[in-house]
C-alpha positions as CSV (number, residue, x, y, z in Angstrom):
1,M,-155.8,-106.3,-43.7
2,M,-155.7,-102.6,-42.8
3,A,-157.0,-101.5,-39.5
4,S,-160.1,-99.3,-39.3
5,P,-159.6,-95.6,-38.1
6,A,-161.3,-96.7,-34.8
7,E,-158.6,-99.4,-34.3
8,M,-155.6,-97.2,-35.0
9,P,-153.8,-95.8,-31.9
10,L,-154.3,-92.0,-31.4
11,R,-151.3,-89.9,-31.4
12,P,-151.0,-87.9,-28.1
13,P,-151.4,-84.1,-28.4
14,Q,-148.2,-82.1,-28.5
15,P,-147.4,-80.1,-25.4
16,E,-147.9,-76.3,-25.6
17,W,-144.0,-75.6,-24.8
18,Q,-143.1,-77.9,-27.8
19,R,-145.4,-75.9,-30.2
20,R,-144.1,-72.6,-29.0
21,L,-140.5,-73.9,-29.4
22,A,-141.2,-74.9,-33.0
23,R,-142.8,-71.7,-34.0
24,G,-139.8,-69.9,-32.5
25,W,-137.3,-72.0,-34.3
26,R,-139.2,-71.5,-37.6
27,W,-139.4,-67.8,-37.1
28,W,-135.6,-67.6,-36.2
29,T,-134.4,-69.5,-39.2
30,G,-136.5,-67.5,-41.5
31,E,-135.1,-64.3,-40.2
32,L,-131.6,-65.5,-40.5
33,A,-132.4,-66.7,-44.1
34,A,-133.9,-63.2,-44.9
35,V,-130.8,-61.4,-43.4
36,G,-128.5,-63.5,-45.3
37,R,-130.3,-62.8,-48.6
38,D,-130.6,-59.0,-48.0
39,R,-127.1,-58.5,-46.4
40,L,-124.8,-60.9,-47.7
41,G,-126.5,-61.1,-51.1
42,D,-125.6,-57.4,-51.7
43,M,-121.9,-58.4,-51.5
44,V,-122.1,-61.6,-53.4
45,Q,-124.4,-60.3,-56.2
46,A,-122.7,-57.0,-56.4
47,A,-120.6,-58.3,-59.6
48,R,-123.8,-59.5,-61.2
49,A,-125.5,-56.1,-61.2
50,P,-127.0,-55.4,-64.7
51,L,-124.9,-53.4,-67.2
52,V,-126.6,-50.1,-68.4
53,S,-125.6,-47.2,-70.4
54,L,-126.9,-43.6,-70.7
55,Q,-127.6,-42.6,-74.3
56,G,-129.0,-39.1,-74.2
57,E,-132.3,-39.2,-72.4
58,S,-132.4,-42.9,-72.7
59,L,-131.4,-45.7,-70.2
60,V,-130.2,-48.8,-72.2
61,L,-130.1,-52.2,-70.4
62,L,-127.2,-54.3,-72.1
63,E,-126.7,-58.0,-72.3
64,R,-123.6,-60.0,-72.9
65,R,-123.9,-62.5,-75.7
66,E,-120.8,-64.1,-77.1
67,N,-118.2,-61.6,-76.4
68,R,-120.2,-58.7,-77.3
69,L,-122.8,-56.4,-75.7
70,E,-126.2,-56.1,-77.3
71,E,-129.0,-53.7,-76.4
72,G,-131.8,-55.5,-74.5
73,T,-134.2,-52.9,-73.1
74,R,-134.3,-49.1,-73.8
75,L,-136.1,-46.9,-71.3
76,Q,-137.1,-43.5,-72.7
77,M,-136.9,-40.9,-69.8
78,E,-137.9,-37.8,-71.9
79,G,-141.1,-36.3,-70.8
80,L,-141.1,-38.1,-67.4
81,D,-140.7,-36.4,-64.1
82,L,-138.3,-37.5,-61.4
83,E,-140.8,-40.0,-59.7
84,G,-141.8,-41.4,-63.0
85,R,-138.2,-42.0,-64.0
86,R,-137.7,-43.8,-60.6
87,K,-140.7,-46.1,-61.2
88,A,-139.7,-46.7,-64.8
89,L,-136.0,-47.7,-63.7
90,A,-137.4,-49.9,-60.9
91,E,-139.7,-51.7,-63.4
92,L,-136.9,-52.1,-65.8
93,L,-134.4,-53.6,-63.2
94,A,-137.2,-55.9,-61.9
95,R,-137.7,-57.6,-65.4
96,A,-133.8,-58.0,-65.3
97,G,-134.0,-59.8,-62.0
98,E,-132.7,-56.9,-59.8
99,D,-134.7,-55.9,-56.8
100,A,-132.1,-53.6,-55.0
101,R,-131.6,-51.3,-58.1
102,R,-128.0,-52.1,-58.4
103,V,-126.4,-51.3,-61.7
104,R,-123.1,-51.1,-63.5
105,L,-122.4,-48.1,-65.8
106,V,-120.9,-48.9,-69.1
107,L,-119.1,-46.1,-70.9
108,A,-119.1,-46.1,-74.8
109,R,-115.9,-46.4,-76.9
110,D,-115.7,-42.8,-77.5
111,E,-116.2,-41.8,-73.8
112,A,-113.1,-43.8,-72.4
113,L,-109.7,-45.2,-73.4
114,L,-108.4,-48.7,-73.3
115,R,-104.9,-49.6,-74.4
116,R,-102.2,-52.0,-73.5
117,V,-98.7,-51.0,-72.2
118,A,-95.5,-52.6,-71.6
119,L,-93.7,-51.8,-68.2
120,P,-90.8,-53.4,-66.4
121,L,-91.4,-56.3,-64.2
122,A,-90.2,-54.5,-61.2
123,T,-93.1,-52.0,-61.5
124,E,-95.7,-54.7,-60.7
125,E,-95.4,-54.1,-56.9
126,N,-96.4,-50.4,-57.1
127,L,-98.3,-50.6,-60.6
128,A,-101.1,-48.1,-59.7
129,Q,-98.5,-45.4,-58.7
130,V,-96.3,-46.0,-61.6
131,L,-99.3,-45.5,-64.0
132,G,-100.2,-42.4,-62.2
133,F,-96.7,-40.9,-62.7
134,E,-96.8,-42.1,-66.4
135,M,-100.2,-41.1,-67.3
136,D,-99.3,-37.9,-69.2
137,R,-96.9,-40.0,-71.2
138,L,-99.2,-42.9,-71.8
139,T,-102.4,-40.9,-72.3
140,P,-103.2,-37.4,-73.5
141,F,-104.7,-36.8,-69.9
142,A,-103.0,-35.8,-66.6
143,A,-103.5,-38.3,-63.7
144,D,-105.6,-35.7,-61.8
145,D,-108.1,-35.4,-64.5
146,V,-109.0,-39.0,-65.0
147,Y,-110.2,-42.1,-63.3
148,F,-108.2,-45.1,-64.3
149,G,-107.9,-48.9,-63.6
150,N,-105.5,-51.6,-64.6
151,R,-105.2,-55.4,-65.2
152,V,-102.0,-57.5,-65.7
153,A,-102.4,-59.1,-69.0
154,G,-99.3,-61.1,-69.2
155,R,-95.7,-61.5,-67.9
156,D,-92.5,-62.2,-69.7
157,G,-89.8,-63.3,-67.3
158,A,-87.0,-63.6,-70.0
159,A,-87.6,-60.0,-71.1
160,E,-88.4,-58.8,-67.5
161,R,-91.6,-57.0,-68.6
162,I,-95.3,-57.1,-68.0
163,D,-98.2,-56.2,-70.2
164,V,-100.8,-54.1,-68.5
165,D,-104.4,-53.3,-69.7
166,L,-105.0,-49.6,-68.8
167,A,-108.6,-48.2,-68.8
168,V,-108.9,-44.5,-68.5
169,A,-112.1,-42.1,-68.4
170,R,-112.5,-38.4,-67.7
171,R,-113.6,-37.5,-64.1
172,E,-116.3,-35.0,-65.0
173,L,-117.9,-37.5,-67.3
174,V,-117.9,-40.3,-64.8
175,D,-119.1,-38.1,-61.9
176,A,-121.9,-36.7,-64.0
177,R,-123.2,-40.1,-65.2
178,I,-123.1,-41.4,-61.6
179,A,-124.8,-38.3,-60.4
180,R,-127.6,-38.8,-63.1
181,L,-128.3,-42.5,-62.1
182,A,-128.3,-41.8,-58.4
183,E,-130.9,-39.0,-59.1
184,I,-133.3,-41.5,-60.6
185,G,-132.8,-44.0,-57.7
186,A,-130.1,-46.4,-59.2
187,V,-127.2,-47.5,-56.9
188,V,-124.0,-47.6,-59.1
189,H,-121.7,-50.6,-58.3
190,G,-119.2,-50.1,-60.9
191,V,-118.0,-48.2,-64.0
192,V,-116.7,-50.3,-66.9
193,L,-115.8,-50.0,-70.5
194,H,-117.9,-51.3,-73.4
195,D,-115.3,-53.3,-75.0
196,D,-113.7,-54.6,-71.9
197,A,-117.1,-55.7,-70.4
198,A,-117.9,-57.5,-73.6
199,R,-114.8,-59.7,-73.5
200,N,-114.2,-60.3,-69.8
201,Q,-116.4,-61.5,-67.0
202,K,-114.6,-59.3,-64.6
203,P,-113.8,-56.0,-66.4
204,I,-111.7,-53.2,-65.0
205,D,-113.7,-51.1,-62.7
206,L,-113.2,-47.3,-62.9
207,M,-115.4,-46.6,-59.9
208,P,-113.9,-44.0,-57.7
209,E,-112.6,-45.2,-54.3
210,P,-114.6,-42.8,-52.3
211,R,-117.9,-43.8,-54.2
212,R,-117.1,-47.4,-53.6
213,G,-117.5,-46.9,-49.9
214,E,-120.8,-45.3,-50.5
215,R,-122.1,-48.0,-52.7
216,E,-121.6,-50.5,-50.1
217,G,-123.8,-48.7,-47.6
218,G,-123.8,-49.0,-43.8
219,D,-125.0,-52.5,-43.6
220,A,-122.3,-53.8,-45.8
221,R,-119.5,-52.1,-44.0
222,L,-121.1,-53.4,-40.7
223,I,-121.0,-57.0,-42.2
224,R,-117.5,-56.5,-43.4
225,R,-116.4,-55.2,-39.9
226,T,-118.2,-58.0,-38.2
227,L,-116.7,-60.7,-40.5
228,A,-113.2,-59.1,-39.9
229,G,-113.8,-59.2,-36.2
230,V,-114.9,-62.9,-36.5
231,V,-111.7,-63.8,-38.6
232,V,-109.5,-62.0,-35.9
233,L,-111.3,-63.9,-33.0
234,L,-110.8,-67.1,-34.8
235,A,-107.2,-66.4,-35.4
236,V,-106.7,-65.7,-31.8
237,V,-108.5,-68.9,-30.8
238,A,-106.6,-70.9,-33.3
239,I,-103.4,-69.6,-31.9
240,G,-104.2,-69.5,-28.2
241,L,-106.1,-72.8,-28.0
242,P,-103.3,-75.1,-28.8
243,V,-101.0,-73.2,-26.3
244,W,-103.8,-73.6,-23.6
245,Q,-104.2,-77.3,-24.3
246,K,-100.5,-77.9,-24.1
247,R,-100.4,-75.9,-20.9
248,E,-103.3,-78.1,-19.5
249,T,-101.3,-81.2,-20.5
250,V,-98.2,-80.0,-18.8
251,V,-100.0,-79.1,-15.6
252,A,-101.6,-82.6,-15.6
253,M,-98.3,-84.2,-16.3
254,L,-96.4,-82.5,-13.5
255,P,-97.4,-84.7,-10.6
256,V,-96.5,-87.8,-12.9
257,V,-93.1,-86.3,-13.7
258,E,-92.5,-85.5,-10.0
259,K,-93.4,-88.9,-8.9
260,A,-91.1,-90.4,-11.6
261,R,-88.4,-88.2,-10.5
262,L,-88.7,-89.1,-7.0
263,E,-88.6,-92.8,-7.9
264,A,-85.7,-92.3,-10.2
265,E,-83.7,-90.7,-7.3
266,G,-84.6,-93.4,-5.0
267,T,-83.5,-96.0,-7.5
268,S,-80.2,-94.2,-8.1
269,K,-79.5,-94.0,-4.4
270,L,-80.2,-97.7,-4.1
271,A,-77.9,-98.4,-7.0
272,N,-75.3,-96.4,-5.6
273,E,-75.4,-98.1,-2.3
274,L,-75.5,-101.5,-3.8
275,E,-72.2,-100.5,-5.8
276,K,-70.7,-99.4,-2.8
277,L,-71.6,-102.5,-0.9
278,A,-70.4,-104.7,-3.8
279,A,-67.1,-102.8,-4.0
280,D,-66.6,-103.2,-0.3
281,Y,-67.4,-106.9,-0.5
282,N,-65.2,-107.5,-3.5
283,F,-62.2,-105.6,-2.2
284,L,-60.7,-108.6,-0.3
285,L,-61.6,-111.0,-2.9
286,T,-60.0,-108.8,-5.5
287,R,-56.8,-108.6,-3.6
288,K,-56.8,-112.1,-3.0
289,H,-57.4,-113.3,-6.6
290,S,-55.0,-110.6,-8.2
291,N,-52.2,-111.5,-5.8
292,P,-51.2,-115.2,-5.9
293,P,-49.8,-116.7,-2.7
294,A,-46.0,-116.9,-2.0
295,L,-46.2,-120.6,-2.4
296,A,-47.1,-120.2,-6.0
297,Y,-43.9,-118.2,-6.6
298,V,-41.8,-120.8,-5.0
299,E,-43.5,-123.5,-7.2
300,E,-43.0,-121.4,-10.3
301,M,-39.2,-120.8,-9.6
302,S,-38.6,-124.5,-9.0
303,R,-40.1,-125.2,-12.4
304,L,-38.3,-122.5,-14.3
305,L,-34.9,-122.5,-12.7
306,P,-32.4,-125.2,-14.1
307,D,-30.7,-127.7,-11.9
308,Q,-27.4,-126.0,-12.0
309,T,-28.9,-123.0,-10.0
310,W,-28.8,-122.8,-6.2
311,V,-31.2,-120.2,-4.6
312,S,-30.1,-118.9,-1.3
313,Q,-32.8,-116.3,-0.6
314,L,-36.2,-115.5,-2.2
315,D,-37.9,-112.5,-1.2
316,L,-41.6,-111.3,-2.1
317,R,-42.0,-107.7,-1.1
318,S,-44.5,-104.8,-1.8
319,T,-43.0,-101.7,-3.3
320,G,-45.8,-99.0,-3.8
321,K,-48.7,-100.5,-5.8
322,V,-46.9,-103.5,-7.2
323,R,-45.1,-106.5,-5.6
324,E,-41.5,-107.3,-6.4
325,L,-39.8,-110.7,-6.4
326,Q,-36.0,-110.9,-5.6
327,I,-34.0,-114.0,-6.2
328,Q,-30.4,-114.4,-4.8
329,G,-28.2,-117.3,-5.4
330,E,-25.5,-118.9,-7.5
331,S,-25.9,-120.2,-11.1
332,T,-23.6,-121.2,-14.1
333,S,-25.1,-118.4,-16.2
334,S,-27.1,-115.4,-14.6
335,S,-28.1,-113.8,-18.0
336,K,-29.8,-117.1,-18.9
337,L,-32.0,-116.9,-15.9
338,I,-33.5,-113.6,-17.0
339,E,-34.7,-115.2,-20.3
340,L,-36.2,-118.1,-18.5
341,L,-38.0,-115.8,-16.0
342,E,-39.5,-113.9,-18.9
343,Q,-41.5,-117.1,-19.8
344,S,-43.1,-117.0,-16.4
345,T,-46.8,-116.4,-16.0
346,L,-46.4,-114.8,-12.6
347,V,-43.4,-112.4,-13.0
348,Q,-42.3,-109.8,-15.6
349,N,-39.7,-107.3,-16.3
350,A,-36.9,-109.4,-14.8
351,A,-33.5,-107.6,-14.4
352,P,-30.3,-108.0,-12.6
353,R,-29.6,-106.1,-9.5
354,G,-26.0,-105.2,-8.3
355,V,-22.8,-106.7,-9.8
356,V,-22.4,-110.2,-10.8
357,T,-19.5,-111.8,-8.8
358,R,-17.8,-115.3,-8.6
359,G,-19.7,-118.0,-6.7
360,M,-18.4,-120.2,-3.8
361,M,-18.4,-123.2,-6.3
362,P,-16.2,-123.3,-9.2
363,G,-17.7,-122.1,-12.5
364,T,-20.7,-120.4,-10.9
365,E,-21.8,-116.8,-10.6
366,R,-23.5,-115.0,-7.7
367,F,-26.5,-113.2,-8.8
368,L,-29.4,-111.0,-7.5
369,I,-32.4,-110.6,-9.9
370,A,-35.5,-108.6,-9.3
371,A,-38.8,-109.2,-11.1
372,E,-42.2,-107.5,-11.1
373,A,-45.1,-109.6,-10.0
374,K,-47.9,-109.8,-12.5
375,A,-51.6,-109.4,-11.3
376,A,-53.5,-112.4,-11.8
377,P,-56.6,-112.2,-13.8
378,L,-59.8,-111.8,-11.8
379,P,-62.7,-114.6,-12.1
380,E,-65.7,-113.5,-14.0
381,K,-68.3,-111.8,-12.0
382,Q,-71.6,-113.6,-11.3
383,L,-75.0,-112.2,-10.7
384,A,-76.4,-112.5,-7.2
385,A,-79.6,-114.1,-8.5
386,S,-77.4,-116.9,-10.1
387,L,-75.8,-117.9,-6.9
388,P,-77.1,-121.0,-5.1
389,V,-79.3,-120.4,-2.1
390,L,-78.6,-122.2,0.9
391,V,-81.9,-123.6,2.4
392,T,-81.8,-124.7,6.0
393,P,-83.7,-128.0,6.4
394,A,-86.7,-127.9,8.6
395,P,-86.4,-129.7,11.9
396,P,-88.0,-133.2,11.9
397,T,-91.5,-133.2,13.2
398,P,-91.7,-135.6,16.2
399,A,-93.8,-138.6,15.9
400,A,-97.0,-138.6,17.6
401,P,-97.0,-141.0,20.7
402,L,-99.0,-144.1,20.4
403,P,-102.1,-144.3,22.6
404,P,-101.8,-146.4,25.7
405,K,-104.1,-149.1,24.5
406,A,-102.0,-149.5,21.3
407,A,-98.6,-149.6,23.0
408,E,-97.2,-153.0,23.5
409,V,-94.8,-153.9,26.4
410,K,-92.2,-156.5,25.4
411,P,-90.4,-158.4,28.0
412,V,-86.8,-157.5,28.6
413,D,-84.2,-160.1,27.9
414,P,-81.8,-160.1,30.9
415,K,-78.9,-161.3,28.8
416,A,-79.3,-158.4,26.3
417,A,-79.8,-155.9,29.2
418,A,-76.4,-156.9,30.7
419,V,-73.8,-154.1,30.4
420,K,-70.3,-155.3,29.2
421,P,-67.3,-153.8,31.0
422,V,-65.5,-151.1,29.3
423,D,-61.7,-151.4,28.8
424,T,-60.3,-148.1,30.3
425,K,-56.7,-148.7,29.3
426,P,-55.3,-146.4,26.5
427,A,-54.6,-147.8,23.1
428,A,-51.0,-148.4,22.3
429,P,-49.6,-146.3,19.6
430,P,-48.6,-147.9,16.2
431,P,-45.0,-148.7,15.9
432,V,-42.7,-146.3,14.2
433,D,-40.0,-147.3,11.8
434,P,-36.9,-145.3,12.8
435,K,-35.5,-145.4,9.3
436,A,-38.6,-144.3,7.7
437,A,-38.9,-141.6,10.3
438,A,-35.6,-140.1,9.9
439,P,-35.2,-137.5,7.2
440,L,-32.8,-138.3,4.4
441,P,-30.0,-135.8,3.7
442,T,-30.6,-133.7,0.5
443,P,-27.5,-134.1,-1.9
444,P,-26.1,-130.8,-3.2
445,K,-26.8,-129.9,-6.6
446,T,-23.8,-130.4,-9.0
447,P,-23.0,-127.7,-11.5
């Protein structure tokens, strides 16, 4: 059920400042639209200006239909004064959809020349200059007597040539036609040839360069300069904005980088101190593990040397950075001892020293052999975190004393409380067997 008008809520009136703002916005957007149509429309619709031709005292409006130009409307200007001709032209162009009196002048076939010429491919970069130099050869006119235009029709890379459409018209004819149209109020935006305009949407324009600047007018030039300035400004912004953004990013990152650098320096300093402390701590351990004790060499020699060898002197001395083991004694074959010492895990590079002489016992040789002590392999390093941590046990907590009422007093047994006498005499040492205590004589080794 629809509510009655009396029951519908009333919309509050719009404030005065909102109404003024809405009117101002509508006026501003309308003005911008009008400027866009009037200013930019001149540049966009310049190529759409109607095609007209002067035939005696008549102005003919031409229309393109299926690659040909046909006569649309003819304006007879004979018998009309200047003001009448202008009004008639304005009415003619208004019926064609043109309000700014822009036209493009069409030259008949007998008023201009259109031909195709072949030129070297290298001439494309300076085609207009080359055509100006070759004008007297390509046409019956000199370059100073004509207006000309060109369009590249095709390229042949294999033959290294280009095909160029060349359009030529006499200067005095073009200037006279433009002056007649300007007299009756038309603004000429181009001069084209009849056959070329019939076949191409963008025909060759023979409009003189100085007159092209006049046809644009002050407003068009101002718009072009404004657009060029906007393009330059946008280019500067596009180039400078990323640089500025990167600079701001770098400035914002400087404190972070400085903080990270200081932390890295502190970490590096701590790492160097830790390495130094570890090297100092491991110095003695390295020396201990890399240099086996002298007892190990005695045990190794006892294992390797044969029973027919008597060692009278065993020296372990340091010579520079290495340790040297010298063995002196008697053996049945001193050369065989060198082979045996090469099998040792503690010495290497065994060699005789001095001259081998006859020993005191028959069939023996007195020798002196020196060998270089090997460095023992160091144990694998362990991380400090993997080492066991010694935990000191906490002291026991004393028990709380019992309250006086809960404590029980037991009677003391006089027999248990008696103290036994302590024997103060020293204990006698165990008996010692003299035979077992006397050292046995070591029998000499027989060869």
